[in-house]
C-alpha positions as CSV (number, residue, x, y, z in Angstrom):
1,X,82.7,114.7,81.2
2,X,83.7,112.7,84.6
3,X,86.5,110.8,84.0
4,X,89.5,108.9,85.6
5,X,92.4,107.9,83.3
6,X,95.1,105.4,84.8
7,X,98.7,105.5,83.3
8,X,102.0,104.4,84.1
9,X,102.1,100.3,83.9
10,X,104.6,98.7,82.0
11,X,106.7,95.4,82.1
12,X,109.3,95.2,84.5
13,X,111.3,92.8,86.1
14,X,110.9,91.7,89.7
15,X,112.7,94.0,92.1
16,X,112.0,96.9,90.0
17,X,109.6,99.9,90.4
18,X,106.6,101.6,88.9
19,X,104.7,104.7,89.8
20,X,101.2,104.6,88.5
21,X,98.9,107.8,88.1
22,X,95.4,107.9,88.3
23,X,93.9,111.6,86.9
24,X,90.8,112.9,87.2
25,X,89.0,115.3,84.9
26,X,85.5,116.6,85.3
27,X,85.4,116.7,89.2
28,X,88.0,117.0,92.4
29,X,89.6,114.2,93.8
30,X,89.9,115.8,97.1
31,X,86.7,115.3,97.8
32,X,86.6,111.4,97.0
33,X,88.0,108.6,98.9
34,X,90.6,106.7,96.3
35,X,91.3,103.3,95.7
36,X,93.6,101.3,93.9
37,X,92.4,98.0,92.6
38,X,94.3,95.0,90.8
39,X,93.1,92.2,88.8
40,X,95.3,89.2,87.9
41,X,93.9,86.9,84.9
42,X,91.6,84.2,86.2
43,X,91.1,86.1,89.7
44,X,88.8,88.4,91.1
45,X,89.5,92.0,91.3
46,X,91.2,93.0,94.8
47,X,91.9,96.4,96.7
48,X,95.4,97.0,97.0
49,X,95.6,100.5,98.7
50,X,93.0,103.4,99.4
51,X,93.7,106.8,100.5
52,X,90.7,109.1,102.6
53,X,89.4,112.3,101.7
54,X,89.0,113.4,105.3
55,X,92.5,113.1,106.7
56,X,94.4,111.3,103.8
57,X,94.7,108.1,105.9
58,X,95.9,105.2,104.0
59,X,95.1,101.5,103.9
60,X,97.3,98.9,102.2
61,X,96.7,94.9,101.7
62,X,99.2,92.6,103.5
63,X,100.5,91.7,100.2
64,X,101.8,95.1,99.5
65,X,102.6,96.7,102.6
66,X,105.8,98.0,102.8
67,X,106.4,98.1,99.4
68,X,103.6,100.1,97.7
69,X,102.9,104.1,98.7
70,X,99.8,106.0,97.9
71,X,99.7,109.5,98.0
72,X,98.0,112.2,96.3
73,X,98.4,115.8,94.5
74,X,95.5,117.8,95.1
75,X,96.9,120.6,92.8
76,X,97.0,118.0,89.9
77,X,93.8,116.4,90.8
78,X,96.1,113.1,90.9
79,X,96.6,110.0,93.0
80,X,99.5,108.3,92.9
81,X,100.6,104.5,93.7
82,X,104.1,104.0,94.1
83,X,105.4,100.5,93.6
84,X,108.6,99.2,94.7
85,X,110.1,95.8,94.8
86,X,107.7,94.3,92.3
87,X,107.0,90.5,92.4
88,X,105.3,88.7,89.5
89,X,102.3,88.0,91.9
90,X,101.9,91.9,91.5
91,X,101.1,91.2,87.8
92,X,97.5,92.4,86.5
93,X,95.5,95.2,85.6
94,X,95.4,97.9,88.3
95,X,92.2,100.1,88.3
96,X,91.7,103.1,90.4
97,X,88.2,104.1,92.1
98,X,87.2,107.6,93.4
99,X,84.1,106.9,95.6
100,X,81.7,108.9,97.8
101,X,78.3,109.0,99.0
102,X,76.2,108.7,95.8
103,X,79.1,108.8,93.7
104,X,81.3,105.9,92.1
105,X,83.8,106.2,89.4
106,X,86.2,103.7,88.0
107,X,89.1,104.2,85.2
108,X,89.9,101.9,82.3
109,X,92.9,100.4,84.1
110,X,96.7,100.0,83.2
111,X,98.3,96.9,82.8
112,X,101.4,95.7,85.0
113,X,103.5,92.9,84.2
114,X,106.3,92.1,86.3
115,X,108.4,88.8,84.6
116,X,112.1,88.0,84.6
């Protein structure tokens, strides 16, 4: 069964850190571009970060640049999103996406809440 499973979300205070994981089963993530997206209540889903399949080049939205780091561990078939200096505006559901020509998979999401 082809599946993406996110984990690592939770409730943290501003300034704290979380590391999200996106684990794949049924396919090799190494052949896919992986993206992290988030969706706050009442807002559209937005791209946060991505990592390419070809050379592991990365992209970050302006709102997270310098605070978030995306990485992949092909041996574990997992992609991570290290989130530092979290802000209340980072609150939302975080979703992992695996994409290549002809294939597009989404995980079920993990909730991140940043609040004092």
